[in-house]
KEDRENLO-871965 format. One line per 10 residues: their letters; for each residue x, y, z of N, C-alpha, C, O. Coordinates in steps of 0.001 Angstrom, whole numbers, plus 500000, padded with zeros to 6 digits. Example, Ala and Ser with C-alpha at 12.3 -4.5 7.8 and 13.67 -1.06 7.14 Angstrom:
BEGIN
as	513190/494310/507800/512300/495500/507800/513200/496700/507800/514236/496681/508465 ~ 512850/497750/507080/513670/498940/507140/512900/500030/507870/513409/501138/508039
end
This chain:
BEGIN
mrqnsgfatg	516128/497002/506795/516902/495523/506294/515180/495015/505525/514040/494852/505961 ~ 515700/494940/504517/514631/493836/503483/513708/492713/504466/514237/492075/505376 ~ 512279/492604/504116/512387/491471/505307/511459/490847/503968/511409/491401/502870 ~ 510563/489242/504421/509930/488893/503424/508760/488102/504172/508891/487262/505063 ~ 507510/488607/503554/506493/488482/504435/505576/486593/504111/505983/485438/504237 ~ 504909/486903/503891/503841/485446/503711/503081/486755/503577/501868/486747/503369 ~ 491566/508874/504760/491141/510236/504085/491790/511222/504423/491405/512336/504778 ~ 493521/510502/504228/493916/511765/504619/493857/512873/503207/493758/512385/502081 ~ 493941/514664/503443/493809/514948/502439/494656/514891/501136/494463/514911/499920 ~ 495795/514801/502097/497499/514927/500992/497305/513589/500561/497921/513289/499539
iagmlfavta	496528/512616/501141/497048/511068/500285/495897/510733/499614/496115/509886/498748 ~ 494380/511199/499721/493602/510958/498920/493953/511949/497116/493762/511675/495931 ~ 494415/512892/497730/495036/514017/496580/495968/513391/496212/495631/513320/495030 ~ 497168/512705/496270/497988/511908/495558/497624/510697/495028/498186/510264/494021 ~ 496745/510097/495592/496100/509044/494959/495363/509463/493531/495597/509020/492406 ~ 494496/510357/493903/494011/511157/492815/494699/511141/491543/494082/510763/490547 ~ 496178/511590/491442/496604/511650/490937/497516/510016/490288/498052/509835/489195 ~ 497448/509550/490871/497729/507984/490540/496726/507348/489324/496910/506940/488177 ~ 495689/507480/490131/494974/507073/489388/494096/507786/487786/493945/507125/486758 ~ 493787/508756/487911/493626/509762/487332/494611/510388/486222/494398/510488/485014
gaqapqrdga	495574/510723/486842/496685/510969/485805/498131/510420/485435/499072/511177/485198 ~ 498246/508628/485399/499427/508243/485544/499256/507604/484261/498197/507186/483795 ~ 500844/507557/483536/500353/506767/482120/501513/505504/482527/502165/505211/483529 ~ 501374/505042/481339/501868/503653/481625/503546/503866/481989/504265/504717/481465 ~ 503975/502838/483051/505125/503163/483626/506181/502592/482337/506158/501672/481520 ~ 507141/503779/482710/508741/503829/481398/509510/502588/482212/509559/502738/483433 ~ 510125/501360/481652/511568/500978/482189/512318/501902/481923/512459/502404/480807 ~ 513286/502449/483682/514205/503252/483217/515586/502614/483473/516514/503388/483238 ~ 516028/501077/484006/517234/500622/484005/517160/499445/483386/518206/498800/483456 ~ 516161/498870/482721/515891/497907/481806/516719/497535/480707/517045/496351/480624
nqgvvppapa	517275/498679/479501/517518/499024/478651/518848/499464/478701/519870/499026/478173 ~ 518546/500803/479741/520351/501565/479447/520965/500517/480593/521864/499947/479973 ~ 520952/500177/481432/521548/498949/482442/521982/500414/483423/523140/500610/483793 ~ 520909/501293/483720/521357/502272/484685/520301/502179/485948/519111/502380/485702 ~ 520572/501982/486836/519798/502768/488161/519390/503875/488333/520217/504767/488520 ~ 518125/504146/488327/518188/505978/488830/518001/505874/490220/517574/504885/490817 ~ 518402/507125/490779/517971/507169/491926/516733/507309/492481/515691/507638/491915 ~ 517015/506891/494234/515833/506666/494614/515084/508143/494593/515650/509124/494111 ~ 514168/508184/494986/513437/509003/494699/513493/510545/496285/513533/510216/497471 ~ 513485/511363/496032/513960/512255/497206/513230/512142/498103/513647/512122/499261
agatrrntet	511726/512021/497738/510739/512177/498769/510535/510705/499312/509629/509941/498976 ~ 511688/510420/500339/511634/508883/500401/510871/508561/501819/509957/509331/502116 ~ 511161/507528/502682/511337/507244/504380/512683/507383/504538/513336/506382/504830 ~ 513164/508328/504413/514208/508809/505065/513582/510188/506066/514268/510407/507064 ~ 512940/510668/505963/512493/511816/506605/511081/511828/507485/510334/510888/507213 ~ 510627/512711/508450/509967/512494/509023/508568/512864/508377/508377/513990/507917 ~ 507580/511861/508360/506697/512856/507122/505223/513324/507948/504206/512668/508172 ~ 505644/514978/508344/504475/515091/509046/503779/516595/508548/503267/517427/509297 ~ 503919/516678/507091/503550/517866/506356/502064/518085/506207/501481/519167/506141 ~ 501468/516665/506158/500281/517205/506021/499486/516090/506940/499902/514947/507125
plrgtpasra	498280/516626/507476/498172/515732/509030/496590/514718/508450/495726/515042/507634 ~ 496684/513898/508985/495773/513131/508817/493937/513893/509645/493680/514561/510646 ~ 493196/513354/508641/492012/513642/508939/490860/512291/509202/491043/511493/508283 ~ 489990/511898/509945/489220/511271/509699/487756/512140/508859/487497/513330/508682 ~ 487057/510876/508505/485885/510771/507999/484837/510083/508156/485075/508965/508614 ~ 483437/510372/507898/482826/509392/508277/482800/507886/507662/483268/507968/506527 ~ 482450/506586/507950/482553/505722/507740/481638/505758/506272/482158/505084/505383 ~ 480678/506273/505989/479614/506646/505261/479932/507011/503623/479290/506699/502620 ~ 481402/507936/503794/482142/508118/502872/483549/507524/502484/484360/508235/501891 ~ 483799/506400/502773/485084/505737/502600/484331/504705/501772/483140/504400/501840
paniswgpgh	485104/504324/501127/485531/503334/500011/484292/501945/500158/484037/501880/501361 ~ 483753/501233/499657/483137/500395/500278/483384/499171/500267/482850/498344/501005 ~ 484572/498859/499071/484777/498035/498748/486273/497493/500500/486667/496327/500517 ~ 486636/498176/501279/487421/498335/502416/487358/496770/502861/486146/496613/503013 ~ 487885/495708/503111/487772/494433/503618/488687/494736/505182/489888/494977/505305 ~ 487748/494634/506132/488313/495449/507680/488723/493885/508016/488381/492766/507634 ~ 489577/494413/508874/490116/493053/510080/489320/493051/511198/488351/493800/511320 ~ 489812/491935/512347/488794/492080/513580/489409/493572/514278/490270/494285/513763 ~ 488840/493763/515336/489360/494734/516781/488010/495112/517204/487001/495195/516504 ~ 488151/495334/518487/487121/495964/519117/487206/497299/519675/486478/497774/520547
ivqagvamyn	488130/497826/519104/488478/499367/519632/489486/500156/518186/489487/501357/517917 ~ 490034/499383/517668/490421/499756/516240/490883/498988/515107/491923/498331/515089 ~ 490006/499113/514108/490231/497989/512968/491368/498364/511838/491771/499527/511798 ~ 491749/497648/511167/492474/498166/509634/491801/497520/508981/491196/496514/509353 ~ 491800/498155/507554/491316/497757/506635/492259/497906/505270/493083/498820/505288 ~ 492185/497053/504080/492612/497618/502683/491621/497018/502094/490884/496085/502411 ~ 491764/498037/500729/491073/497876/499478/492084/497778/498400/493304/497928/498465 ~ 491295/497488/497364/492346/497479/495966/491710/498641/495448/490582/498510/494973 ~ 492414/500083/495468/491547/501210/495095/491550/501033/493520/490424/501030/493023 ~ 492445/500909/492785/492477/500550/491474/493959/500389/491043/494945/500678/491721
rygspnqhtg	493921/499627/489189/494834/499327/488775/495545/500890/488361/494752/501765/488013 ~ 496734/501158/488394/497333/501807/487979/497490/502224/486842/498027/501632/485905 ~ 496742/503929/486869/496369/504608/485360/494906/504411/485226/494153/505385/485216 ~ 494400/503003/485107/492659/502882/484758/492457/501455/485101/493319/500578/485049 ~ 491527/501356/485370/491170/499960/485647/490970/499140/484585/490915/497941/484860 ~ 490834/499484/483331/491343/498588/482422/492700/498237/481891/493048/497278/481202 ~ 493472/499381/482441/495652/499550/482388/495527/498074/482489/494698/497662/483300 ~ 496166/497260/481845/496372/495697/482368/498035/495699/482360/498603/495040/481490 ~ 498672/496313/483163/499781/496197/483517/500618/495792/484224/501834/495979/484275 ~ 499385/494757/485243/500350/494249/486263/500146/495075/487650/500320/494635/488786
lyvfgvylrn	499850/496016/487380/500224/496997/489122/498865/497461/489565/498072/498197/488979 ~ 498758/496756/490943/497717/497263/491528/497706/498354/492726/498311/497865/493681 ~ 497161/499860/493062/497456/500229/494059/495751/500057/494942/494559/500029/494634 ~ 496861/499956/496524/496341/498812/497751/495950/500838/498475/496703/501773/498201 ~ 494668/500990/499344/494604/501962/500320/494258/500913/501172/493489/499957/501080 ~ 495489/501595/502545/495293/500990/504003/494681/501942/504956/495068/503101/505104 ~ 493557/501303/505688/493177/502189/506571/492731/501469/508000/492630/500276/508286 ~ 492468/502872/508915/492277/502528/510592/490575/503277/510519/490174/504141/509738 ~ 489964/502703/511427/488738/502505/512111/488309/502559/513061/488290/501486/513665 ~ 487699/503812/513801/487773/503807/515567/486065/503068/515450/485127/503571/514831
vakstltvrc	486040/501822/516200/484836/501231/516253/484460/501541/517896/483395/501299/518464 ~ 485714/502169/518472/485159/501971/520092/483449/503104/520400/482753/503554/519490 ~ 483227/503265/521712/482532/504163/521867/482710/505549/522338/481822/506274/522785 ~ 484384/505935/522136/484949/507189/522579/485876/507627/521290/486247/506848/520412 ~ 486167/509010/521355/487290/509714/520280/488730/508926/520957/489052/508764/522134 ~ 489388/508544/519730/490760/507953/520256/491633/509302/519351/491199/510131/518552 ~ 492796/509099/519812/494122/509527/518843/495090/508481/518588/495991/508152/519360 ~ 494879/508054/517622/495844/507050/516678/497466/507791/516341/497986/508880/516100 ~ 497789/506374/516518/498991/507105/515452/499843/505850/514787/500277/505105/515666 ~ 500086/505558/513830/500706/504777/513176/501502/504894/512347/501948/506040/512287
psfdglsvps	502024/504012/511445/503501/504539/510139/502250/505190/509261/501056/504968/509463 ~ 502834/506071/508210/501991/506761/507670/502637/507531/506841/503608/508229/507131 ~ 501949/507396/505430/503618/508665/503677/502014/509308/503043/500805/509081/502989 ~ 502697/509908/502793/501550/511072/501852/501570/510294/500101/500622/510342/499318 ~ 502598/509780/499903/502765/509573/498671/502878/508131/498312/502898/507384/499290 ~ 502962/507513/497043/502661/506158/496823/504447/505194/496864/505542/505408/496342 ~ 503866/504091/497814/504878/503428/497730/504636/502601/496718/503518/502211/496382 ~ 506061/502207/496017/506059/501774/494777/507250/500535/494871/508078/500317/495756 ~ 506991/499847/493630/507875/498356/493513/508900/499036/492888/508898/499808/491929 ~ 510085/498465/493855/511293/498243/493349/511573/497428/491894/511816/496245/492134
datgyttliq	511600/497688/490686/511410/496847/489413/512001/497042/488470/512005/496141/487631 ~ 512729/498251/488202/513442/498836/487080/512471/499346/486655/512171/498982/485518 ~ 511665/500255/487241/510454/500878/486181/510819/502430/486741/511487/502681/487744 ~ 510217/503372/485846/509911/504536/486503/508353/504728/486673/507566/504475/485761 ~ 508076/505068/487578/506227/505656/487780/506535/507345/487711/507595/507971/487718 ~ 505089/507785/487641/505012/509208/487365/504593/510178/488391/504630/511408/488422 ~ 504150/509207/489295/503440/509798/490521/504435/510447/491514/505362/509791/491989 ~ 504120/512403/491972/505118/512880/492272/505621/512518/493514/506774/512893/493728 ~ 505176/512018/494211/505707/511630/495485/506007/510275/495989/504986/509683/496339 ~ 507356/509452/496164/506854/508188/496221/508005/507378/496938/509162/507797/496943
sfstfstphi	507653/506278/497499/508851/505572/498368/508879/504407/497585/508027/504070/496762 ~ 510566/503430/498084/510930/502372/497822/510118/501430/499012/509839/500231/499000 ~ 509861/502494/500046/509856/501526/501335/508030/501617/501726/507369/502655/501710 ~ 507517/500236/502055/505620/500358/502501/505658/500660/503889/506676/500464/504554 ~ 504395/501219/504462/504283/501245/505686/503391/500454/506169/502848/500754/507232 ~ 503116/499497/505617/502256/497968/506127/502994/497023/505668/503926/497153/504875 ~ 502422/495614/506365/503341/494503/506127/502284/493884/505421/501212/493562/505935 ~ 502782/493625/503545/501646/493081/502680/501615/491465/503400/502568/491169/504121 ~ 500545/490482/503190/501134/489337/502366/499761/489242/501108/498928/490075/500749 ~ 499978/488085/500775/499912/487582/499451/499066/486037/499365/499188/485551/500489
rdskgkpvpv	498491/485352/498734/497916/484415/499128/497111/484130/497248/496534/484895/496476 ~ 497368/483132/497200/497210/482601/495647/495717/482380/495995/495028/482717/496958 ~ 495331/481293/494204/493663/480689/495005/493660/479529/495554/492568/479099/495924 ~ 494757/478778/495740/494791/478119/496585/494712/478032/498148/494316/477195/498958 ~ 495336/479425/498203/495149/479922/499590/496842/479583/500571/497136/479731/501757 ~ 497561/479129/499462/499138/478950/499296/500041/480515/499355/500012/481390/498490 ~ 500770/480529/500571/501321/482150/500465/501838/482599/499438/502142/481656/498708 ~ 502152/483769/498909/503193/483756/498046/504311/484970/498486/504130/486013/499114 ~ 505100/484596/498102/506731/485639/498803/506567/486868/498466/506033/486939/497359 ~ 506817/488001/498990/507241/488755/498716/507898/489896/499507/507411/490382/500528
tyklgtdeks	509183/490319/498870/509753/490766/499804/509631/492783/499997/509121/493382/499050 ~ 510154/493662/501302/509473/494794/500859/510301/495107/502192/510773/494269/502960 ~ 510389/496809/502320/511205/497487/503527/510204/498533/504133/509823/499601/503653 ~ 509907/497974/505231/509411/498649/506308/509986/500216/505982/511123/500470/505584 ~ 508601/501475/506330/509002/502884/506262/509041/503441/507700/508236/502825/508398 ~ 509600/504247/508271/509607/504497/509604/508925/506165/510134/509014/506812/511177 ~ 508229/506393/508784/507443/507679/509355/506089/507041/509915/505380/506045/509771 ~ 506170/508227/510644/504516/508017/511586/503374/509367/511296/503699/510519/511009 ~ 502447/509013/511409/501240/510192/511850/500344/509698/512903/499962/508582/513255 ~ 500145/510858/513271/498508/510529/514768/497792/511277/513899/498116/512210/513165
vtlrpgevvm	496612/510639/514124/495023/511226/513947/493498/510931/514900/492813/509937/515138 ~ 493448/512221/515221/491907/512071/516262/490911/511415/515474/490436/512039/514526 ~ 490476/510121/515746/489238/509587/515143/487859/509732/516144/487703/509218/517251 ~ 487055/510469/515503/485914/510009/516102/485060/508616/516401/485662/507719/515812 ~ 484411/508317/516782/483824/507325/516742/483577/506716/515137/483717/507508/514205 ~ 483297/505634/514924/482972/505393/513534/483947/505822/512480/483991/505245/511394 ~ 484777/506888/512805/485202/507587/511503/486558/506545/510836/487084/505662/511513 ~ 486813/506749/509927/488019/506390/509325/488719/507165/508101/488243/507881/507220 ~ 490360/506644/508452/491163/507151/507840/492050/506315/507083/492521/505251/507484 ~ 492263/506881/505903/493438/506023/505087/495132/507096/505594/495504/508261/505734
vshwmlramr	495570/505870/505678/496913/506000/506527/498086/505643/505489/499122/506274/505702 ~ 498112/504936/504631/499277/504998/503111/498026/504073/501943/496870/503655/501880 ~ 499112/504166/501307/498948/503230/500063/499699/502763/499413/500686/503491/499311 ~ 499795/501656/498744/501084/500932/498350/500793/500602/496435/499693/500895/495966 ~ 501832/500030/495576/501385/499440/494535/501924/497987/494235/503102/497723/493995 ~ 500968/497159/494282/502113/495723/494083/502339/495422/492329/501514/495794/491495 ~ 503345/494839/492060/503771/494575/490977/503492/492914/490513/504204/492089/491084 ~ 502702/492513/489722/502340/490843/489369/502965/490906/488189/502633/491555/487198 ~ 504109/490032/488378/505251/489360/486970/504963/487776/487240/504486/487170/488199 ~ 505544/487313/485763/505512/485942/485566/506514/485113/486156/507621/485237/485632
sgtrkaegws	506418/484164/487260/507010/483400/487804/508182/482716/486592/507900/481829/485786 ~ 509846/483559/486766/511031/482979/486115/511088/483747/484954/511585/483313/483915 ~ 510487/485150/485096/511213/486447/484625/512490/487166/485245/512685/487716/486329 ~ 513324/486930/484063/514426/487637/484865/514179/488997/485245/513372/489739/484687 ~ 515253/489428/486679/515857/490159/487021/516649/491092/486132/517487/490756/485295 ~ 516105/492775/486557/516767/493362/485874/518199/493646/487330/518027/493464/488536 ~ 519631/494165/486566/520497/493863/487477/520445/495026/488095/520415/496080/487459 ~ 520418/494945/490192/520810/496225/490578/519295/496709/491348/519203/497768/491969 ~ 518513/496043/491234/517273/495870/491558/516667/495236/492393/516655/494036/492117 ~ 516086/495522/493413/515810/494104/494862/514175/493685/494612/513667/492848/495358
ydlvafgttg	513427/494279/493582/512028/493748/493753/510770/493520/494532/509785/492790/494426 ~ 511243/494527/495438/510255/494547/496479/508909/494896/496077/508683/495303/494938 ~ 508024/494763/496928/506601/494782/496355/506593/494085/494893/506244/494849/493993 ~ 506913/492792/494511/506831/492374/493168/506466/491287/493801/506956/490899/494861 ~ 505552/490725/493153/504918/488836/493529/505379/488396/492022/505290/489119/491029 ~ 505806/487282/492050/506022/486120/491026/505101/485072/490832/505228/484109/491588 ~ 504244/485041/490028/503488/483990/489670/502636/483745/488679/503026/484292/487648 ~ 501413/483026/488516/500735/483298/487394/499658/484136/487023/499613/485297/487427 ~ 498798/483659/486300/497328/484453/486118/496574/483462/487049/496871/482281/487226 ~ 495295/484319/487753/494626/483462/488162/494346/484497/489631/495007/485535/489617
tyrvgcdvkv	493653/484339/490571/492935/484941/491692/493841/485178/493100/494197/484318/493905 ~ 494072/486499/493125/494861/486275/494634/494355/487065/495671/493374/487723/495322 ~ 494657/487194/496676/494186/487817/497832/495508/488504/498471/496652/488054/498544 ~ 494974/489746/498912/496070/490467/499470/495726/491237/500762/494763/492003/500793 ~ 496516/491030/501817/496041/491595/503021/497586/492454/503514/498695/492483/502981 ~ 496986/493162/504892/497989/493813/505387/498459/493696/506848/497548/493285/507565 ~ 499718/493959/507563/499784/494410/508758/500366/495721/508921/501310/496186/508282 ~ 499592/496359/509998/499281/497555/510722/499587/497585/511865/498976/496956/512729 ~ 501192/498764/512222/501406/498522/513706/500609/500003/514390/501031/501093/514003 ~ 499772/499965/515128/499140/500826/515728/498936/500978/517049/498428/500096/517741
awsdgdeahs	499329/502144/517506/498769/502569/518877/497929/503761/519127/498109/504662/518308 ~ 497035/504001/520074/496088/504656/520430/496359/505095/521890/497135/504787/522795 ~ 495260/506037/521661/494774/506318/523527/494226/507303/523620/494355/508349/522985 ~ 493309/506915/524751/491806/507688/524955/491943/508279/526702/491122/508888/527389 ~ 493202/507844/526987/493740/508329/528078/494797/507363/528704/495529/507826/529578 ~ 494921/506181/528362/495617/505115/528440/496216/504702/527163/495428/504173/526379 ~ 497571/504840/526736/498071/504039/525672/498049/502790/525235/498853/502114/525878 ~ 497573/502275/524549/497493/500514/523437/498481/500712/522524/499007/501796/522273 ~ 498774/499480/521944/499556/499205/521294/499374/497721/520889/499505/496757/521643 ~ 498969/497688/519236/498796/496481/518326/499163/496452/517259/499446/497539/516755
llhtgeakie	499364/494907/516236/499616/494881/515335/498302/494598/515067/497563/493933/515793 ~ 497803/495483/513248/496743/494900/513894/496199/494394/512250/496271/495142/511275 ~ 495774/493280/512218/495665/492707/510700/494315/493281/510045/493319/493606/510691 ~ 494484/493365/508365/493382/493450/507761/492934/492498/506923/493751/491840/506279 ~ 491739/492304/506815/491108/491703/505567/491594/491353/504805/492799/491422/505046 ~ 491295/490723/503354/491726/490356/502238/491071/491056/501153/489856/490867/501100 ~ 491647/491932/500142/491386/492835/498923/491903/491410/497698/493047/490956/497711 ~ 490821/490907/496745/490999/490120/495892/491630/491116/494477/491286/492275/494247 ~ 492274/490583/493944/493067/490885/492498/492533/490008/491473/491604/489334/491920 ~ 492754/489821/490457/492759/489049/489075/494065/489586/488544/494416/490754/488378
vtnddlay	494648/488545/488338/495959/488621/487440/495592/487631/486424/495233/486459/486536 ~ 495827/488636/485071/495592/488128/483264/496876/487142/483032/497714/486585/483741 ~ 496587/487231/481754/498145/487129/480786/498966/488304/480132/500105/488445/479686 ~ 497588/489254/480326/497713/490703/479761/498978/491391/481130/500035/492003/480978 ~ 498221/490917/482458/499124/491863/483041/500968/491334/483383/501889/492107/483645 ~ 501032/490115/483290/501983/489209/482921/503313/489521/481911/504533/489360/481935 ~ 501967/490236/480743/502575/489914/479731/503578/491455/479358/504205/491711/478330 ~ 503470/492024/480226/504170/493704/480212/505525/493734/480569/506131/494805/480602
end
């Protein structure tokens, strides 16, 4: 059901392909009136091929915005614009992270996906592994702090990772599309992971369902901090 909000090795390699090898996205359905099939590697199968591995905090991105938590924390970072930092097509790639802030080693389980969660916006993206589902709940605020509606579909794939004290792991990454308010939608597309608005500064955070164990198991809905993005006229013109 669609909802509305208010350093794994495999994932890191996939993200490199997104940021270093991506080309400008191509609109598949806008002109031909044809909706291409959903990606084959979506969220309909268990995503257990590539194990997650923690890394020391010193090797994690410095711009991760961490949320609260005295055992496990969740964080988000705007990893890059899709393609390159100077490619203003209104596409922003976010990494979602977990950090063990306890004094003992933990086994952590949460939604996770090796590929990139992409918007359902009549556009064809060149990443090799992608899904229209996301594996965290996005929240977006405009420069005045007002929530910006965004729809999404949560995937069910999960992975486990053992984290030593202080270690960090990226569990998923997803892409947000910024479009100008009033833009006409292409028929047959849900426009999940698309935020409609105007130019300005926006803040993006996520919620992540996490379970962890150091003998006894605990569950929590963790909140990340917020990553800041700038939306320009060039972003909205694409």
